[in-house]
C-alpha positions as a printed NumPy array, in Angstrom:
array([[  0.   ,   0.   ,   0.   ],
       [  1.294,   3.45 ,  -0.938],
       [  2.339,   5.249,   2.268],
       [  0.848,   8.476,   0.931],
       [ -2.541,   6.895,   0.179],
       [ -5.406,   8.634,   1.995],
       [ -6.682,   6.727,   5.01 ],
       [-10.425,   6.169,   5.196],
       [-12.116,   4.87 ,   8.337],
       [-15.386,   3.007,   7.644],
       [-17.738,   2.626,  10.617],
       [-20.448,  -0.032,  10.423],
       [-22.693,  -2.198,  12.64 ],
       [-23.997,  -5.775,  12.618],
       [-27.732,  -5.163,  12.921],
       [-28.907,  -7.277,  10.004],
       [-26.38 ,  -7.513,   7.173],
       [-27.059,  -4.346,   5.17 ],
       [-24.718,  -1.986,   7.002],
       [-21.797,  -4.397,   6.687],
       [-22.509,  -5.224,   3.037],
       [-22.431,  -1.506,   2.262],
       [-19.227,  -1.054,   4.266],
       [-17.463,  -3.865,   2.397],
       [-18.634,  -2.529,  -0.963],
       [-17.159,   0.862,  -0.044],
       [-13.953,  -0.795,   1.104],
       [-13.546,  -2.468,  -2.294],
       [-14.296,   0.733,  -4.209],
       [-11.932,   2.804,  -2.066],
       [ -9.153,   0.265,  -2.514],
       [ -9.578,   0.437,  -6.273],
       [ -9.335,   4.235,  -6.   ],
       [ -6.021,   3.941,  -4.171],
       [ -7.128,   4.553,  -0.581],
       [ -6.073,   2.701,   2.562],
       [ -9.122,   1.618,   4.568],
       [-10.121,   0.134,   7.875],
       [-13.614,  -1.225,   8.566],
       [-14.723,  -1.126,  12.203],
       [-17.865,  -2.577,  13.794],
       [-18.81 ,   0.388,  15.961],
       [-20.808,  -1.439,  18.631],
       [-18.523,  -4.462,  18.946],
       [-15.194,  -2.655,  18.847],
       [-15.928,   0.853,  20.113],
       [-18.781,   0.311,  22.585],
       [-18.421,  -3.228,  24.011],
       [-18.822,  -6.824,  22.722],
       [-21.401,  -7.577,  25.427],
       [-23.455,  -4.51 ,  24.484],
       [-23.22 ,  -5.524,  20.829],
       [-24.406,  -9.072,  21.548],
       [-27.287,  -8.106,  23.826],
       [-28.49 ,  -5.195,  21.72 ],
       [-28.595,  -7.438,  18.644],
       [-30.503, -10.032,  20.673],
       [-32.973,  -7.334,  21.742],
       [-33.37 ,  -6.166,  18.137],
       [-34.084,  -9.726,  16.988],
       [-36.494, -10.306,  19.876],
       [-38.46 ,  -7.16 ,  19.104],
       [-38.859,  -7.752,  15.374],
       [-39.765, -11.427,  15.871],
       [-41.801, -11.46 ,  19.086],
       [-43.239,  -7.952,  19.483],
       [-43.007,  -6.244,  16.086],
       [-45.615,  -3.663,  17.117],
       [-43.205,  -2.434,  19.829],
       [-40.358,  -2.198,  17.319],
       [-42.631,  -0.25 ,  14.974],
       [-43.601,   2.096,  17.83 ],
       [-39.959,   2.662,  18.796],
       [-39.015,   3.36 ,  15.179],
       [-41.912,   5.807,  14.808],
       [-41.048,   7.605,  18.039],
       [-37.394,   7.802,  17.074],
       [-38.378,   9.64 ,  13.926],
       [-40.093,  12.302,  16.038],
       [-37.084,  12.951,  18.268],
       [-33.94 ,  14.921,  17.391],
       [-30.691,  13.025,  17.938],
       [-29.94 ,  15.306,  20.886],
       [-33.131,  14.356,  22.772],
       [-32.649,  13.27 ,  26.379],
       [-35.263,  10.568,  25.746],
       [-32.61 ,   8.687,  23.745],
       [-30.44 ,   8.4  ,  26.888],
       [-27.264,   9.106,  24.934],
       [-27.785,   6.17 ,  22.543],
       [-27.03 ,   8.347,  19.517],
       [-23.5  ,   9.135,  20.752],
       [-22.336,   5.759,  22.097],
       [-18.672,   4.913,  21.627],
       [-17.229,   8.433,  21.472],
       [-14.274,   7.779,  23.82 ],
       [-12.932,   4.773,  21.906],
       [-13.726,   6.422,  18.6  ],
       [-11.62 ,   9.416,  19.585],
       [ -8.725,   7.093,  20.467],
       [ -9.115,   5.301,  17.137],
       [ -9.027,   8.597,  15.254],
       [ -5.8  ,   9.477,  17.038],
       [ -4.16 ,   6.133,  16.243],
       [ -5.391,   5.521,  12.684],
       [ -5.37 ,   9.198,  11.654],
       [ -7.884,   8.959,   8.804],
       [ -8.24 ,  11.678,   6.205],
       [-11.979,  11.064,   6.198],
       [-14.523,   8.943,   8.092],
       [-17.608,   7.355,   6.534],
       [-20.445,   5.679,   8.454],
       [-23.008,   3.168,   7.202],
       [-25.   ,   3.306,  10.458],
       [-26.419,   6.344,  12.294],
       [-24.878,   5.762,  15.736],
       [-21.226,   6.165,  14.694],
       [-22.331,   9.215,  12.715],
       [-23.753,  10.6  ,  15.947],
       [-20.522,   9.865,  17.804],
       [-18.485,  11.647,  15.106],
       [-20.868,  14.596,  15.156],
       [-20.576,  14.817,  18.958],
       [-16.768,  14.788,  18.807],
       [-16.867,  17.548,  16.199],
       [-19.272,  19.617,  18.302],
       [-16.936,  19.396,  21.297],
       [-13.912,  20.33 ,  19.198],
       [-12.277,  16.914,  19.688],
       [-11.861,  16.076,  16.017],
       [-11.483,  17.964,  12.769],
       [-11.771,  14.974,  10.444],
       [-14.471,  15.349,   7.76 ],
       [-17.247,  12.807,   7.91 ],
       [-19.844,  11.297,   5.55 ],
       [-22.924,   9.167,   6.182],
       [-24.041,   6.604,   3.595],
       [-27.717,   5.613,   3.675],
       [-28.542,   1.894,   3.589],
       [-32.31 ,   2.264,   3.163],
       [-34.584,   4.1  ,   0.764],
       [-36.026,   6.317,   3.464],
       [-35.286,   9.229,   5.771],
       [-35.374,   9.012,   9.563],
       [-34.486,  11.588,  12.215],
       [-31.898,   9.332,  13.832],
       [-29.953,   9.456,  10.55 ],
       [-29.832,  13.256,  10.685],
       [-26.835,  14.549,  12.626],
       [-25.901,  18.224,  12.728],
       [-22.224,  17.986,  11.77 ],
       [-22.167,  15.408,   8.992],
       [-20.321,  16.942,   6.056],
       [-21.857,  14.792,   3.335],
       [-24.935,  12.569,   3.1  ],
       [-24.789,   9.967,   0.319],
       [-28.329,   8.87 ,  -0.479],
       [-29.811,   6.213,  -2.792],
       [-32.257,   8.262,  -4.867],
       [-33.215,  11.805,  -5.823],
       [-36.489,  11.511,  -3.929],
       [-34.557,  10.723,  -0.74 ],
       [-32.33 ,  13.747,  -1.335],
       [-35.465,  15.894,  -1.621],
       [-36.736,  14.532,   1.716],
       [-33.47 ,  15.366,   3.485],
       [-33.534,  18.899,   2.127],
       [-37.163,  19.23 ,   3.225],
       [-36.028,  18.316,   6.747],
       [-33.542,  21.162,   6.764],
       [-30.306,  19.656,   5.438],
       [-28.446,  22.052,   3.147],
       [-28.579,  20.887,  -0.507],
       [-24.791,  21.051,  -0.87 ],
       [-24.445,  18.445,   1.886],
       [-26.619,  15.832,   0.122],
       [-25.378,  13.804,  -2.851],
       [-27.406,  11.214,  -4.746],
       [-24.981,   8.344,  -5.3  ],
       [-27.202,   5.282,  -5.192],
       [-26.997,   2.583,  -2.525],
       [-23.648,   0.722,  -2.697],
       [-23.923,  -2.932,  -3.706],
       [-21.419,  -5.745,  -3.996],
       [-18.996,  -5.528,  -6.96 ],
       [-20.553,  -8.445,  -8.839],
       [-23.788,  -6.462,  -9.188],
       [-21.995,  -3.751, -11.154],
       [-21.695,  -5.972, -14.238],
       [-24.474,  -7.276, -16.538],
       [-25.236, -11.004, -16.602],
       [-26.964, -13.186, -19.201],
       [-30.101, -15.   , -18.048],
       [-29.606, -18.063, -20.241],
       [-25.999, -18.507, -19.134],
       [-26.995, -18.147, -15.485],
       [-29.798, -20.699, -15.826],
       [-27.524, -23.207, -17.508],
       [-24.935, -22.806, -14.777],
       [-27.593, -23.361, -12.095],
       [-29.253, -26.281, -13.875],
       [-32.528, -24.455, -14.473],
       [-34.866, -24.942, -17.442],
       [-34.406, -22.195, -20.021],
       [-38.066, -22.136, -21.056],
       [-39.977, -22.143, -17.749],
       [-40.353, -19.109, -15.473],
       [-38.065, -18.843, -12.451],
       [-39.103, -17.192,  -9.19 ],
       [-36.462, -16.438,  -6.569],
       [-37.618, -16.039,  -2.95 ],
       [-35.544, -14.836,  -0.019],
       [-35.748, -12.875,   3.249],
       [-32.311, -11.402,   3.814],
       [-29.223, -13.121,   5.179],
       [-30.95 , -14.366,   8.34 ],
       [-33.936, -15.931,   6.585],
       [-36.2  , -16.182,   9.63 ],
       [-36.944, -12.466,   9.647],
       [-39.295, -12.803,   6.669],
       [-42.208, -15.061,   5.745],
       [-40.465, -17.721,   3.685],
       [-42.669, -20.648,   4.847],
       [-45.75 , -18.796,   3.591],
       [-43.974, -17.952,   0.331],
       [-42.995, -21.613,  -0.185],
       [-46.585, -22.769,   0.38 ],
       [-47.718, -20.345,  -2.315],
       [-45.003, -21.047,  -4.867],
       [-45.161, -24.839,  -4.533],
       [-48.732, -24.756,  -5.882],
       [-47.788, -22.856,  -9.032],
       [-46.366, -24.32 , -12.284],
       [-42.921, -22.707, -12.166],
       [-39.339, -23.15 , -11.074],
       [-38.609, -21.712,  -7.633],
       [-35.349, -21.183,  -5.796],
       [-35.691, -20.425,  -2.094],
       [-32.752, -18.867,  -0.248],
       [-33.045, -19.567,   3.491],
       [-29.94 , -17.598,   4.423],
       [-27.976, -18.572,   7.532],
       [-30.863, -20.345,   9.262],
       [-30.25 , -24.075,   8.725],
       [-33.241, -25.034,  10.839],
       [-35.475, -22.915,   8.63 ],
       [-33.883, -24.432,   5.511],
       [-34.78 , -27.946,   6.668],
       [-38.366, -26.892,   7.361],
       [-38.639, -25.289,   3.928],
       [-37.279, -28.43 ,   2.25 ],
       [-40.033, -30.439,   3.932],
       [-42.626, -28.002,   2.572],
       [-41.037, -28.064,  -0.893],
       [-41.564, -31.81 ,  -1.305],
       [-45.187, -31.135,  -2.258],
       [-44.244, -28.72 ,  -5.063],
       [-46.076, -29.033,  -8.418],
       [-43.07 , -27.741, -10.276],
       [-39.36 , -27.596,  -9.558],
       [-38.419, -26.141,  -6.177],
       [-35.036, -26.114,  -4.51 ],
       [-34.106, -24.701,  -1.113],
       [-30.587, -23.492,  -0.428],
       [-28.882, -21.755,   2.482],
       [-26.665, -18.698,   2.455],
       [-25.06 , -18.46 ,  -0.972],
       [-22.237, -16.512,  -2.64 ],
       [-23.949, -16.699,  -6.057],
       [-26.813, -14.282,  -5.456],
       [-25.893, -12.294,  -8.557],
       [-26.213, -15.437, -10.658],
       [-29.538, -16.338,  -9.044],
       [-30.942, -12.875,  -9.721],
       [-29.756, -13.061, -13.318],
       [-31.55 , -16.392, -13.756],
       [-34.842, -15.256, -12.223],
       [-37.869, -13.615, -13.821],
       [-39.247, -12.41 , -10.502],
       [-38.024, -11.884,  -6.939],
       [-40.204, -12.366,  -3.85 ],
       [-38.555, -10.707,  -0.853],
       [-39.032,  -8.508,   2.147],
       [-37.957,  -4.966,   1.373],
       [-34.508,  -4.768,   2.899],
       [-32.482,  -1.876,   1.519],
       [-29.676,  -4.03 ,   0.115],
       [-32.075,  -6.602,  -1.363],
       [-33.964,  -3.86 ,  -3.196],
       [-30.767,  -2.157,  -4.367],
       [-29.375,  -5.419,  -5.753],
       [-32.649,  -6.257,  -7.5  ],
       [-32.761,  -2.766,  -9.03 ],
       [-29.158,  -3.141, -10.178],
       [-30.182,  -6.397, -11.912],
       [-33.442,  -4.915, -13.226],
       [-35.211,  -7.868, -11.598],
       [-38.921,  -7.198, -10.865],
       [-39.835,  -7.501,  -7.195],
       [-42.888,  -8.496,  -5.188],
       [-42.471,  -7.221,  -1.633],
       [-43.759,  -9.813,   0.824],
       [-43.152, -10.12 ,   4.553],
       [-41.503,  -6.718,   4.984],
       [-40.765,  -5.865,   8.598],
       [-42.146,  -2.82 ,  10.361],
       [-39.902,   0.217,  10.342],
       [-37.423,   0.904,   7.533],
       [-38.498,  -2.077,   5.415],
       [-42.087,  -0.852,   5.218],
       [-40.73 ,   2.536,   4.151],
       [-38.445,   0.883,   1.597],
       [-41.515,  -0.907,   0.301],
       [-43.349,   2.386,  -0.035],
       [-40.417,   3.856,  -1.968],
       [-40.35 ,   0.876,  -4.34 ],
       [-44.08 ,   1.102,  -5.01 ],
       [-43.986,   4.856,  -5.597],
       [-40.933,   4.503,  -7.842],
       [-42.73 ,   1.87 ,  -9.919],
       [-40.112,  -0.866,  -9.409],
       [-42.104,  -3.329,  -7.286],
       [-45.455,  -4.859,  -6.447],
       [-46.68 ,  -5.656,  -2.94 ],
       [-48.486,  -8.611,  -1.387],
       [-49.624,  -8.391,   2.22 ],
       [-51.036, -11.943,   2.435],
       [-50.381, -15.405,   0.99 ],
       [-53.525, -15.163,  -1.123],
       [-52.417, -11.847,  -2.58 ],
       [-48.92 , -13.212,  -3.18 ],
       [-50.336, -16.118,  -5.185],
       [-52.413, -13.725,  -7.266],
       [-49.518, -11.293,  -7.776],
       [-47.075, -13.992,  -8.907],
       [-49.609, -15.617, -11.241],
       [-50.629, -12.319, -12.833],
       [-47.039, -11.078, -13.163],
       [-45.857, -14.219, -14.941],
       [-48.942, -14.267, -17.182],
       [-48.403, -10.634, -18.181],
       [-44.801, -10.239, -19.328],
       [-45.566,  -6.656, -20.288],
       [-46.029,  -5.802, -16.61 ],
       [-42.672,  -7.33 , -15.728],
       [-41.012,  -5.448, -18.567],
       [-42.503,  -2.196, -17.28 ],
       [-41.023,  -2.819, -13.823],
       [-37.647,  -3.715, -15.34 ],
       [-37.696,  -0.635, -17.521],
       [-38.327,   1.621, -14.547],
       [-35.516,  -0.102, -12.646],
       [-33.201,   0.593, -15.568],
       [-34.052,   4.276, -15.279],
       [-33.122,   4.595, -11.591],
       [-30.438,   1.921, -11.131],
       [-27.003,   3.049,  -9.944],
       [-24.873,  -0.118,  -9.877],
       [-21.643,   1.897,  -9.513],
       [-22.863,   3.611,  -6.334],
       [-19.9  ,   2.427,  -4.257],
       [-17.512,   4.104,  -6.697],
       [-19.615,   7.276,  -6.677],
       [-19.344,   7.406,  -2.883],
       [-15.605,   6.666,  -2.982],
       [-15.026,   9.443,  -5.51 ],
       [-17.055,  11.887,  -3.423],
       [-15.096,  11.04 ,  -0.273],
       [-11.702,  11.375,  -1.944],
       [-12.462,  14.372,  -4.132],
       [-14.791,  16.419,  -1.908],
       [-13.728,  15.64 ,   1.65 ],
       [-10.104,  14.456,   1.781],
       [ -7.835,  17.403,   2.462],
       [-10.647,  19.55 ,   3.857],
       [ -9.96 ,  19.175,   7.586],
       [-12.12 ,  21.481,   9.64 ],
       [-10.038,  24.12 ,  11.427],
       [-13.013,  25.378,  13.451],
       [-16.792,  25.166,  13.465],
       [-18.158,  27.178,  10.576],
       [-21.041,  29.571,  11.372],
       [-23.534,  27.133,   9.805],
       [-22.015,  24.198,  11.739],
       [-22.233,  26.183,  14.963],
       [-25.889,  26.954,  14.331],
       [-26.694,  23.3  ,  13.601],
       [-24.828,  22.182,  16.71 ],
       [-26.656,  24.756,  18.827],
       [-30.047,  23.648,  17.52 ],
       [-29.347,  20.055,  18.508],
       [-27.778,  20.703,  21.885]])
């Protein structure tokens, strides 16, 4: 590594997989641009491993056992500024160890893919304890108050409509850049459907439906999706993610399939699977939607969780890149009608082609290196001081 290469610190978190996928995509893009990077899990490394483990357990418990409480917490969080005492300092966790890391690693710029490290950086800036410029990369197609910190220098957002929402909430236009949502490098390149199907052993002439629910699998409604798809004359590939117990249950359900149905676990060939498919059934995780859009693969949103996924779903519907099914009966109808009306699928694909940004990671990397590196803050600007004052 060139000793003069700019150092970029990437702060992420392991709540779901989206934040880390985005962080690794940025790492790859920054490396190709000549930067030296370090990816840090903010909660595990800068707060405490026990806090990281228990907070992730609590997150999983809420979304699985009491989703209404998670939805309420998410809604309330969007009403509160990041400086609110009702957050009990949660938006600035990890500042002490982050300050030490900044001193030791000496980055030219910091980029966060999760709001809490962005809050910690903003707090350090407010107190005059760092002058390093900082960017925040959105991992969902929505805006939320806990992602709005007063001293973030650059917001990188997935779509123009999201940029408009940030500006409407008071963020200066020059601090918001529409880059797209960073996806893994393999999604930057086109892929041939026939080649992908041959490689996967799928029939070239029968429709293929891909169903998944993120890397964990259990967070969606895959059993319900399998029960629907097994009754339809098609080829289905079900991705159960990391949940082997769920995969075994889904394989039992798949034995009654009218057509061809295979169930697999976590897989490194998601790009190939999306290339082979005619239709994707998935909950509306930010990364899942971004990858589908990059592939121009029509989506039916099914089993989306309360909170950001429901908002991602709303974005996809309003953008004209997805359909929605809120029940198994509606999913069956949506899949049947979509496959029987290829014109509808082509319309969704066409709209995806108009908004896709498969090189988003490179757009973010270029923005970091060209707009922020070398622009260390010598003191709070008048506008920064005003923003910091407004948020306490």
